[in-house]
C-alpha positions as semicolon CSV with decimal commas, in nm:
position;residue;x (nm);y (nm);z (nm)
1;M;15,555;17,730;-4,970
2;A;15,256;17,922;-5,099
3;E;15,280;18,173;-4,812
4;S;15,648;18,257;-4,857
5;K;15,607;18,287;-5,232
6;A;15,323;18,533;-5,193
7;Q;15,525;18,754;-4,956
8;A;15,816;18,767;-5,201
9;Q;15,605;18,944;-5,470
10;T;15,670;19,315;-5,524
11;P;15,391;19,574;-5,534
12;S;15,441;19,632;-5,905
13;E;15,401;19,262;-5,978
14;M;15,086;19,248;-5,772
15;A;14,946;19,551;-5,954
16;Q;15,009;19,386;-6,289
17;D;14,840;19,061;-6,180
18;P;14,568;19,147;-5,925
19;F;14,440;18,784;-5,930
20;A;14,780;18,648;-5,828
21;S;14,745;18,781;-5,474
22;P;14,629;18,541;-5,205
23;V;14,248;18,515;-5,182
24;I;14,095;18,603;-4,850
25;S;13,739;18,590;-4,736
26;R;13,525;18,897;-4,681
27;R;13,517;18,830;-4,308
28;S;13,899;18,822;-4,291
29;S;13,918;19,149;-4,487
30;L;13,685;19,321;-4,243
31;R;13,887;19,203;-3,945
32;A;14,208;19,332;-4,104
33;N;14,051;19,675;-4,161
34;Q;13,932;19,695;-3,803
35;S;14,280;19,618;-3,669
36;E;14,466;19,880;-3,880
37;P;14,680;20,126;-3,675
38;S;14,587;20,490;-3,636
39;S;14,676;20,751;-3,898
40;G;14,942;20,894;-3,673
41;D;15,170;20,602;-3,725
42;S;15,217;20,655;-4,101
43;T;15,530;20,452;-4,115
44;A;15,363;20,148;-3,966
45;S;15,066;20,196;-4,196
46;L;15,288;20,216;-4,501
47;R;15,481;19,918;-4,385
48;E;15,165;19,708;-4,337
49;S;15,033;19,808;-4,679
50;N;15,375;19,756;-4,841
51;V;15,379;20,118;-4,971
52;L;15,694;20,335;-4,927
53;P;15,692;20,717;-4,926
54;G;15,880;20,732;-5,253
55;D;15,625;20,518;-5,439
56;E;15,322;20,753;-5,439
57;D;15,326;20,807;-5,817
58;R;15,362;20,440;-5,875
59;E;15,074;20,369;-5,637
60;R;14,852;20,620;-5,820
61;D;14,924;20,458;-6,157
62;R;14,846;20,119;-6,015
63;Q;14,510;20,237;-5,881
64;I;14,418;20,397;-6,214
65;Q;14,509;20,075;-6,394
66;A;14,307;19,868;-6,150
67;E;14,006;20,098;-6,187
68;A;14,021;20,068;-6,566
69;Q;14,047;19,691;-6,542
70;R;13,748;19,681;-6,305
71;R;13,532;19,884;-6,543
72;Q;13,635;19,669;-6,838
73;T;13,548;19,351;-6,646
74;E;13,207;19,485;-6,538
75;E;13,129;19,591;-6,895
76;E;13,221;19,249;-7,033
77;L;13,010;19,073;-6,769
78;A;12,716;19,302;-6,838
79;N;12,735;19,236;-7,213
80;A;12,768;18,861;-7,158
81;T;12,473;18,857;-6,918
82;S;12,256;19,054;-7,160
83;Y;12,341;18,809;-7,438
84;L;12,259;18,511;-7,218
85;A;11,931;18,669;-7,116
86;S;11,826;18,677;-7,482
87;Q;11,907;18,309;-7,537
88;Q;11,670;18,019;-7,465
89;R;11,836;17,777;-7,227
90;P;11,716;17,459;-7,055
91;R;11,609;17,525;-6,698
92;N;11,748;17,209;-6,540
93;H;12,104;17,244;-6,662
94;Y;12,381;17,325;-6,413
95;R;12,550;17,650;-6,511
96;S;12,794;17,895;-6,358
97;Y;12,682;18,214;-6,191
98;T;12,880;18,521;-6,087
99;R;12,928;18,677;-5,751
100;S;13,147;18,946;-5,604
101;G;13,476;18,819;-5,469
102;P;13,670;18,939;-5,167
103;S;13,870;19,259;-5,161
104;T;14,222;19,252;-5,292
105;P;14,488;19,231;-5,023
106;T;14,672;19,543;-5,140
107;S;14,423;19,808;-5,044
108;A;14,092;19,846;-4,873
109;S;13,972;20,060;-5,161
110;F;14,062;19,806;-5,429
111;A;13,772;19,708;-5,650
112;N;13,572;19,395;-5,572
113;I;13,623;19,196;-5,892
114;P;13,346;18,942;-5,956
115;T;13,475;18,589;-5,968
116;P;13,292;18,298;-6,134
117;Y;13,180;18,006;-5,924
118;S;12,977;17,693;-5,979
119;V;12,660;17,598;-5,801
120;M;12,833;17,270;-5,720
121;S;13,081;17,453;-5,499
122;T;12,805;17,576;-5,266
123;H;12,692;17,231;-5,160
124;T;12,631;17,224;-4,787
125;N;12,868;16,933;-4,741
126;S;13,159;17,101;-4,926
127;P;13,450;17,228;-4,713
128;A;13,538;17,597;-4,723
129;V;13,868;17,715;-4,870
130;S;14,152;17,793;-4,625
131;F;14,301;18,136;-4,678
132;V;14,651;18,275;-4,609
133;P;14,663;18,577;-4,374
134;L;14,796;18,908;-4,507
135;P;15,149;19,015;-4,423
136;G;15,158;19,213;-4,105
137;S;14,822;19,099;-3,977
138;N;14,809;18,960;-3,628
139;S;14,700;18,613;-3,543
140;A;14,370;18,729;-3,405
141;N;14,272;18,874;-3,742
142;A;14,419;18,593;-3,946
143;S;14,188;18,384;-4,158
144;S;14,075;18,067;-3,994
145;T;14,214;17,750;-4,143
146;A;13,935;17,537;-3,993
147;I;13,673;17,383;-4,219
148;R;13,365;17,602;-4,210
149;K;13,016;17,516;-4,331
150;A;12,934;17,689;-4,654
151;P;12,609;17,888;-4,669
152;A;12,309;17,729;-4,835
153;P;12,283;17,806;-5,207
154;R;12,063;18,095;-5,302
155;M;11,875;18,160;-5,621
156;R;12,072;18,421;-5,813
157;S;11,936;18,589;-6,120
158;T;12,161;18,606;-6,424
159;L;11,986;18,930;-6,517
160;L;12,107;19,114;-6,205
161;P;12,433;19,251;-6,356
162;A;12,246;19,363;-6,665
163;L;11,983;19,544;-6,457
164;M;12,254;19,713;-6,248
165;H;12,430;19,839;-6,560
166;R;12,138;19,949;-6,783
167;P;12,362;20,136;-7,034
168;A;12,502;19,799;-7,133
169;L;12,155;19,711;-7,275
170;S;12,159;19,994;-7,523
171;F;12,255;19,764;-7,805
172;L;11,934;19,566;-7,749
173;T;11,722;19,878;-7,773
174;E;11,901;19,981;-8,086
175;K;11,849;19,637;-8,236
176;K;11,476;19,644;-8,159
177;D;11,438;19,986;-8,314
178;N;11,618;19,868;-8,623
179;A;11,394;19,561;-8,634
180;D;11,080;19,775;-8,626
181;N;11,212;19,977;-8,916
182;D;11,279;19,664;-9,120
183;P;10,964;19,585;-9,327
184;T;11,076;19,226;-9,384
185;N;11,105;19,146;-9,013
186;P;10,824;18,903;-8,916
187;Y;10,850;19,012;-8,550
188;K;10,796;19,380;-8,624
189;D;10,542;19,542;-8,391
190;P;10,232;19,635;-8,594
191;T;10,112;19,991;-8,606
192;H;9,757;20,093;-8,520
193;S;9,650;20,076;-8,882
194;E;9,813;19,738;-8,931
195;V;9,625;19,557;-8,648
196;P;9,393;19,297;-8,809
197;K;9,021;19,364;-8,762
198;P;8,838;19,063;-8,910
199;W;8,497;19,183;-8,790
200;L;8,527;19,479;-9,027
201;Q;8,611;19,264;-9,327
202;K;8,355;19,103;-9,558
203;P;8,347;18,726;-9,496
204;S;8,456;18,495;-9,773
205;P;8,171;18,318;-9,958
206;R;8,346;17,987;-9,903
207;I;8,334;18,036;-9,527
208;L;7,963;18,114;-9,545
209;I;7,899;17,809;-9,762
210;S;8,092;17,582;-9,524
211;Y;7,885;17,707;-9,228
212;L;7,561;17,654;-9,419
213;M;7,666;17,303;-9,519
214;V;7,753;17,202;-9,162
215;Y;7,436;17,340;-9,006
216;G;7,230;17,216;-9,299
217;M;7,352;16,860;-9,249
218;I;7,278;16,887;-8,877
219;L;6,923;16,999;-8,948
220;L;6,887;16,727;-9,210
221;G;6,997;16,465;-8,956
222;F;6,743;16,591;-8,703
223;G;6,474;16,585;-8,967
224;A;6,557;16,232;-9,080
225;G;6,559;16,112;-8,719
226;A;6,221;16,271;-8,656
227;L;6,076;16,105;-8,966
228;Q;6,218;15,768;-8,863
229;C;6,062;15,803;-8,518
230;Y;5,729;15,897;-8,673
231;F;5,718;15,608;-8,918
232;T;5,826;15,361;-8,649
233;Y;5,558;15,490;-8,416
234;R;5,299;15,467;-8,693
235;D;5,397;15,110;-8,778
236;V;5,382;14,999;-8,417
237;K;5,058;15,186;-8,354
238;Y;4,865;15,053;-8,651
239;N;5,038;14,716;-8,695
240;R;4,956;14,568;-8,356
241;M;4,779;14,240;-8,312
242;D;4,621;14,348;-7,983
243;R;4,423;14,612;-8,175
244;A;4,272;14,347;-8,400
245;Q;3,981;14,127;-8,297
246;L;4,147;13,805;-8,183
247;C;3,995;13,481;-8,065
248;K;4,176;13,241;-7,836
249;V;4,212;12,898;-7,994
250;F;4,452;12,734;-7,746
251;E;4,560;12,793;-7,386
252;D;4,737;12,584;-7,126
253;D;4,870;12,714;-6,796
254;F;4,934;12,361;-6,660
255;S;4,727;12,425;-6,350
256;D;4,488;12,129;-6,401
257;G;4,718;11,870;-6,249
258;P;4,999;11,644;-6,365
259;E;4,788;11,450;-6,620
260;A;4,551;11,699;-6,784
261;W;4,818;11,846;-7,008
262;K;4,853;11,512;-7,190
263;N;4,512;11,567;-7,349
264;R;4,638;11,878;-7,528
265;W;4,994;11,787;-7,615
266;F;5,133;11,512;-7,835
267;R;5,459;11,352;-7,717
268;E;5,683;11,247;-8,004
269;V;5,897;10,934;-7,955
270;D;6,179;10,921;-8,206
271;M;6,556;10,866;-8,221
272;S;6,627;10,949;-8,587
273;G;6,791;11,286;-8,517
274;F;6,506;11,484;-8,680
275;G;6,712;11,570;-8,986
276;N;6,966;11,772;-8,783
277;G;7,187;11,486;-8,662
278;Q;7,077;11,548;-8,301
279;F;7,222;11,324;-8,029
280;E;6,908;11,270;-7,820
281;M;6,612;11,035;-7,842
282;T;6,275;11,183;-7,749
283;T;6,056;10,978;-7,518
284;S;5,717;10,984;-7,351
285;S;5,870;10,911;-7,010
286;D;5,759;11,115;-6,712
287;K;6,128;11,167;-6,636
288;N;6,166;11,375;-6,950
289;V;5,838;11,568;-6,963
290;Y;5,609;11,631;-6,665
291;V;5,406;11,895;-6,484
292;E;5,515;12,011;-6,141
293;D;5,416;12,316;-5,936
294;G;5,187;12,436;-6,215
295;K;5,462;12,440;-6,476
296;L;5,568;12,211;-6,759
297;W;5,920;12,069;-6,744
298;L;6,113;11,933;-7,042
299;M;6,408;11,757;-6,879
300;P;6,702;11,591;-7,063
301;T;6,852;11,285;-6,891
302;L;7,124;11,030;-6,967
303;T;7,011;10,719;-7,154
304;A;7,232;10,509;-6,926
305;E;6,995;10,583;-6,636
306;S;6,727;10,367;-6,802
307;L;6,963;10,079;-6,895
308;G;7,047;9,941;-6,551
309;D;7,382;9,911;-6,379
310;S;7,571;9,860;-6,704
311;G;7,383;10,140;-6,873
312;W;7,675;10,354;-6,987
313;N;7,860;10,044;-7,106
314;N;7,554;9,935;-7,303
315;V;7,545;10,272;-7,481
316;F;7,874;10,174;-7,648
317;G;7,784;9,806;-7,717
318;G;7,785;9,629;-7,380
319;D;7,998;9,332;-7,286
320;T;7,933;9,158;-7,616
321;G;8,016;9,461;-7,825
322;V;7,665;9,478;-7,976
323;Y;7,359;9,619;-7,801
324;T;7,020;9,699;-7,960
325;Y;6,770;9,942;-7,811
326;N;6,407;9,948;-7,933
327;I;6,132;10,191;-7,836
328;T;5,791;10,029;-7,840
329;D;5,583;10,350;-7,837
330;C;5,755;10,499;-8,141
331;T;5,544;10,764;-8,317
332;F;5,696;10,732;-8,665
333;N;5,367;10,619;-8,821
334;Q;5,192;10,928;-8,683
335;T;5,448;11,194;-8,763
336;A;5,584;11,069;-9,096
337;K;5,424;11,193;-9,415
338;D;5,153;10,960;-9,546
339;A;5,190;10,747;-9,231
340;G;5,534;10,634;-9,338
341;F;5,448;10,529;-9,694
342;I;5,671;10,651;-9,973
343;D;5,684;10,617;-10,350
344;N;5,827;10,288;-10,465
345;P;6,170;10,368;-10,618
346;K;6,117;10,073;-10,852
347;G;5,783;10,208;-10,961
348;G;5,435;10,081;-10,907
349;G;5,266;10,263;-10,620
350;K;5,384;10,317;-10,263
351;I;5,570;10,108;-10,008
352;F;5,629;10,145;-9,637
353;D;5,951;10,321;-9,544
354;Y;6,115;10,049;-9,332
355;D;6,450;10,223;-9,329
356;G;6,290;10,538;-9,191
357;Y;6,106;10,336;-8,929
358;A;6,425;10,163;-8,818
359;R;6,609;10,493;-8,783
360;A;6,326;10,642;-8,578
361;C;6,239;10,348;-8,354
362;S;6,556;10,143;-8,306
363;A;6,927;10,190;-8,250
364;T;7,216;9,944;-8,234
365;A;7,545;10,006;-8,056
366;N;7,835;9,823;-8,219
367;S;8,182;9,868;-8,074
368;T;8,340;9,736;-8,395
369;A;8,145;9,963;-8,629
370;G;8,176;10,258;-8,390
371;T;7,802;10,316;-8,356
372;I;7,630;10,390;-8,026
373;I;7,282;10,441;-7,883
374;P;7,180;10,808;-7,847
375;P;7,340;10,896;-7,511
376;V;7,068;11,141;-7,400
377;Q;6,692;11,115;-7,362
378;S;6,477;11,427;-7,386
379;A;6,128;11,550;-7,479
380;R;5,950;11,694;-7,781
381;I;5,581;11,783;-7,760
382;S;5,346;11,955;-8,004
383;T;4,986;12,066;-8,060
384;K;4,966;11,894;-8,399
385;F;4,682;11,655;-8,313
386;F;4,484;11,873;-8,075
387;N;4,133;11,929;-8,210
388;G;3,985;12,095;-7,904
389;T;3,718;12,003;-7,658
390;E;3,525;12,327;-7,698
391;R;3,405;12,521;-7,998
392;G;3,681;12,710;-8,173
393;E;3,968;12,531;-8,000
394;K;4,248;12,389;-8,212
395;G;4,621;12,342;-8,203
396;S;4,717;12,557;-8,502
397;V;4,686;12,918;-8,613
398;K;4,697;13,117;-8,935
399;Y;4,754;13,491;-8,900
400;G;4,735;13,537;-8,528
401;R;4,936;13,563;-8,210
402;V;5,129;13,306;-8,006
403;E;5,259;13,366;-7,652
404;V;5,485;13,130;-7,456
405;R;5,623;13,224;-7,116
406;A;5,923;13,004;-7,046
407;K;6,268;12,976;-6,892
408;M;6,556;12,840;-7,100
409;P;6,775;12,547;-6,982
410;R;7,136;12,562;-6,866
411;G;7,402;12,319;-6,989
412;D;7,660;12,286;-7,263
413;W;7,528;12,173;-7,603
414;L;7,160;12,191;-7,502
415;W;6,940;12,329;-7,781
416;P;6,597;12,450;-7,660
417;A;6,340;12,564;-7,916
418;I;5,985;12,700;-7,939
419;W;5,882;12,678;-8,302
420;M;5,609;12,598;-8,556
421;L;5,559;12,373;-8,858
422;P;5,275;12,363;-9,112
423;T;4,995;12,117;-9,045
424;D;5,000;12,017;-9,412
425;D;5,291;12,034;-9,652
426;A;5,089;12,236;-9,900
427;Y;5,396;12,350;-10,096
428;G;5,602;12,034;-10,056
429;S;5,850;11,888;-9,812
430;W;6,067;12,097;-9,582
431;P;6,155;12,380;-9,626
432;R;5,914;12,450;-9,913
433;S;5,617;12,475;-9,679
434;G;5,806;12,691;-9,430
435;E;5,908;12,687;-9,065
436;I;5,867;12,958;-8,798
437;D;6,125;12,958;-8,517
438;I;5,980;13,177;-8,241
439;V;6,286;13,127;-8,023
440;E;6,596;12,909;-8,023
441;S;6,890;12,924;-7,786
442;R;7,199;12,742;-7,662
443;G;7,260;12,622;-7,309
444;N;7,628;12,714;-7,314
445;D;7,742;12,984;-7,074
446;L;7,800;13,350;-7,152
447;R;8,164;13,285;-7,247
448;Y;8,061;13,068;-7,542
449;T;8,192;13,244;-7,853
450;N;7,892;13,163;-8,076
451;R;7,613;13,321;-7,866
452;G;7,540;13,126;-7,549
453;R;7,236;13,122;-7,323
454;N;7,227;13,502;-7,302
455;Y;7,110;13,506;-7,667
456;V;6,775;13,406;-7,816
457;Q;6,715;13,387;-8,189
458;G;6,411;13,401;-8,413
459;A;6,402;13,289;-8,777
460;L;6,198;13,185;-9,079
461;N;6,299;12,879;-9,284
462;W;6,191;12,868;-9,648
463;G;6,333;12,762;-9,982
464;P;6,281;12,534;-10,284
465;T;6,525;12,268;-10,152
466;P;6,701;12,195;-9,820
467;A;7,030;12,311;-9,975
468;L;6,867;12,640;-10,080
469;N;6,717;12,730;-9,744
470;G;6,672;13,109;-9,723
471;V;6,700;13,127;-9,344
472;G;7,018;13,333;-9,380
473;K;6,804;13,623;-9,506
474;S;6,539;13,602;-9,235
475;Y;6,685;13,554;-8,888
476;S;6,792;13,775;-8,601
477;W;6,847;13,761;-8,225
478;W;6,817;13,950;-7,899
479;S;7,074;13,938;-7,619
480;D;7,120;14,027;-7,255
481;K;7,481;14,120;-7,181
482;R;7,462;14,063;-6,806
483;K;7,264;13,743;-6,755
484;G;7,127;13,447;-6,943
485;F;6,769;13,364;-7,033
486;D;6,795;13,064;-6,801
487;E;6,783;13,288;-6,492
488;G;6,418;13,386;-6,520
489;F;6,095;13,359;-6,718
490;H;6,046;13,558;-7,037
491;T;5,749;13,590;-7,270
492;Y;5,822;13,498;-7,630
493;V;5,563;13,638;-7,872
494;L;5,482;13,581;-8,239
495;E;5,258;13,833;-8,421
496;W;5,156;13,725;-8,770
497;T;4,944;13,899;-9,034
498;P;4,909;13,870;-9,415
499;S;5,149;14,167;-9,441
500;W;5,424;14,091;-9,188
501;I;5,563;13,866;-8,912
502;R;5,711;13,998;-8,589
503;I;5,886;13,804;-8,309
504;Y;5,989;13,970;-7,982
505;V;6,080;13,902;-7,619
506;D;5,871;14,055;-7,337
507;T;5,811;14,382;-7,524
508;R;5,807;14,506;-7,882
509;L;6,115;14,710;-7,799
510;H;6,300;14,375;-7,782
511;T;6,212;14,262;-8,132
512;L;6,406;13,958;-8,250
513;L;6,275;13,953;-8,604
514;E;6,038;14,151;-8,825
515;I;5,975;14,050;-9,186
516;K;5,742;14,241;-9,416
517;F;5,574;14,055;-9,701
518;D;5,645;14,327;-9,957
519;H;5,774;14,103;-10,237
520;P;5,770;13,727;-10,314
521;F;5,998;13,498;-10,115
522;F;6,131;13,343;-10,433
523;E;6,266;13,684;-10,535
524;R;6,383;13,751;-10,181
525;G;6,595;13,436;-10,185
526;D;6,784;13,530;-10,504
527;F;6,802;13,161;-10,597
528;P;6,986;13,027;-10,905
529;S;6,789;12,970;-11,221
530;T;6,901;12,605;-11,262
531;I;6,988;12,320;-11,025
532;I;7,108;11,958;-11,052
533;N;6,853;11,690;-10,969
534;S;7,003;11,482;-10,687
535;T;6,820;11,169;-10,805
536;T;6,878;11,177;-11,180
537;G;7,181;11,409;-11,193
538;A;7,020;11,611;-11,470
539;L;7,031;11,988;-11,493
540;E;6,683;12,129;-11,436
541;Q;6,517;12,466;-11,433
542;L;6,447;12,585;-11,077
543;A;6,076;12,652;-11,045
544;D;5,904;12,882;-10,798
545;P;5,735;12,643;-10,550
546;W;5,495;12,915;-10,430
547;A;5,362;13,018;-10,770
548;S;4,988;12,967;-10,816
549;S;4,765;13,066;-11,102
550;G;4,474;13,107;-10,866
551;Q;4,632;13,392;-10,670
552;S;4,743;13,739;-10,761
553;A;5,110;13,827;-10,728
554;K;5,051;14,038;-10,418
555;N;4,852;13,765;-10,243
556;R;5,142;13,525;-10,296
557;W;5,392;13,749;-10,117
558;S;5,325;13,583;-9,780
559;A;5,360;13,226;-9,914
560;P;5,463;12,983;-9,773
561;F;5,355;13,155;-9,450
562;D;4,990;13,167;-9,547
563;K;4,881;12,828;-9,407
564;D;4,804;12,685;-9,063
565;F;5,103;12,614;-8,837
566;Y;5,112;12,413;-8,513
567;L;5,338;12,469;-8,209
568;I;5,636;12,254;-8,098
569;L;5,834;12,265;-7,770
570;N;6,153;12,060;-7,736
571;V;6,503;12,043;-7,586
572;A;6,754;11,893;-7,829
573;V;7,115;11,796;-7,761
574;G;7,403;11,856;-8,002
575;G;7,370;11,801;-8,375
576;T;7,564;11,813;-8,700
577;N;7,359;12,069;-8,896
578;G;7,581;12,363;-8,793
579;W;7,379;12,506;-8,505
580;F;7,693;12,436;-8,303
581;P;7,967;12,538;-8,549
582;E;8,314;12,390;-8,558
583;V;8,595;12,505;-8,328
584;Q;8,364;12,702;-8,099
585;G;8,355;12,658;-7,723
586;N;8,577;12,349;-7,698
587;K;8,321;12,140;-7,888
588;P;8,410;11,768;-7,853
589;W;8,290;11,657;-8,198
590;F;8,317;11,747;-8,566
591;N;8,006;11,787;-8,778
592;S;8,186;11,639;-9,077
593;N;8,211;11,300;-8,902
594;G;7,840;11,236;-8,950
595;R;7,585;11,167;-8,681
596;D;7,727;10,830;-8,565
597;G;8,088;10,949;-8,534
598;A;7,996;11,287;-8,384
599;M;7,756;11,130;-8,133
600;R;8,024;10,882;-8,021
601;D;8,280;11,160;-7,969
602;F;8,020;11,356;-7,773
603;A;7,945;11,060;-7,545
604;L;8,315;10,990;-7,482
605;A;8,357;11,351;-7,364
606;K;8,082;11,321;-7,103
607;E;8,307;11,439;-6,819
608;R;8,358;11,769;-7,002
609;W;7,995;11,871;-7,064
610;L;7,786;11,686;-6,803
611;P;7,902;11,900;-6,502
612;S;7,765;12,210;-6,675
613;W;7,415;12,058;-6,669
614;G;7,409;12,058;-6,290
615;T;7,246;11,808;-6,056
616;G;6,911;11,984;-6,018
617;Q;6,645;12,098;-6,261
618;S;6,843;12,381;-6,421
619;R;6,897;12,167;-6,734
620;A;6,522;12,172;-6,808
621;M;6,318;12,416;-7,013
622;V;6,032;12,529;-6,789
623;V;5,705;12,656;-6,942
624;D;5,463;12,869;-6,744
625;Y;5,183;12,903;-6,999
626;V;5,103;12,882;-7,371
627;R;4,840;13,093;-7,549
628;M;4,743;13,096;-7,915
629;Y;4,511;13,347;-8,083
630;E;4,369;13,376;-8,432
631;R;4,177;13,644;-8,612
632;C;3,810;13,598;-8,548
633;S;3,595;13,503;-8,845
634;A;3,303;13,727;-8,945
């Protein structure tokens, strides 16, 4: 139907609508031109081209009209392409391109009119269009109706028509010239005189001031850093105990055998909790403190191991529900103030503190009352009663140096400590007379959220009452982010002068704590002016416990740390004083429950914390040596 309809069109109709003629490919057009008859057979030629001898004028008009239409089309395409070239378009968007179409079927000289096509139509899997052969063409030159493979798409520039027809770009040149002549155009090309030359202009004073401020602050920072380094170097250089003349007053490297150390150290036997609500009882048993391989071991063990087959059951009350445990070598009379005698609350002299003795030397487990025996046995030793076998030896120091090389224990809720207490409570009961904590730690692993065994802490305890302890203003710590202090030996050092106290680990670069005695401790504590007497309930004026009319103000700045202190080594377990705070590390007890309730909860959770102690000696604090020095007298 399409073929017969195309042959029925007249030449005039085809001239008026050049796009209505059948479309043929360029290859088919070339074949038709090659098969045209010779010029001698003009009749056949006119017949094949559908042109009669009487239609020459009409043919000429048609060609002129076609030529004008071709030029108009090319001009429109050139203008459109130039406009598109000036627009900003996304690169990944499918758009139509233009290409030259096949020759018209009416004449070999007919213009090739560009026809639009889409890049989608050039897909390699798309079938080619079948074309209808021209009238009069033989079958050999006829267009093939078979599906042919389309050529691969090529990159075509949309600027090509505009470059081929440069006169069409004249409007752009004219627009640019007009833009340069417009003084309000921001895109106007600057002239030679209008090119900015900032290096020829005088800088603004504000710019100069800003530069001076920046570089001035940099220089000021370098200067301050240099001064800080100098003063730190000066302090370390001139405030070093090893530059002073020191005399050794105590030393023990535990190389004299398993029994010699007992002549230097006092083993405390007590189960009162030592004022911290601790869960262990300290013993003199060789299972808890002993010398082996030239080192001192402080080893915590379960109390049930010393109570027979029903030991763990007896910790909670035994078969009868009540079980009493007494320690015959209790040291309460030796360690308590005034040998255990206290002021008679009813007046009239002193009486023995039987309640204190019972708490220190005996414990009763009652399943009904919920009380238990301390579930852990450990060790606490000190140099308090060492008077020396040679001249100058003693177990305490005042203004000197203390060195302890030790390895911390491993295990949840273990509390190792190397610390000092005053030999005499010159300023009153604790903490008035002070306490020096050279090192304290926790046996919990590195994941413990309140500083585990990879932390060691140093502190000073002081204050007019236990509730007003100023330790919060005088403590600090050192940490190792990769391993704990239970994995090797470290040297813990105290340096102490009338002007300052310094505590460090291994080297002064690892300083835990440094306190300078540059003003009185009572002022340092910022204590309230009045307190309530816990005995009478009356409101009283808070007095400075370190004031003395016999000393100048400056000489009192080191009080209460101006007296002799002795050394203590111990491994505690748990407690209710806050060293192990609430809701940290899956703690199995609450401090608010008191010592009896907290200790019972701790014992019931044995399966949670005991595996972390291990089966070997890793739960022990191991001491390599202890050395104490004091300033030599004149």
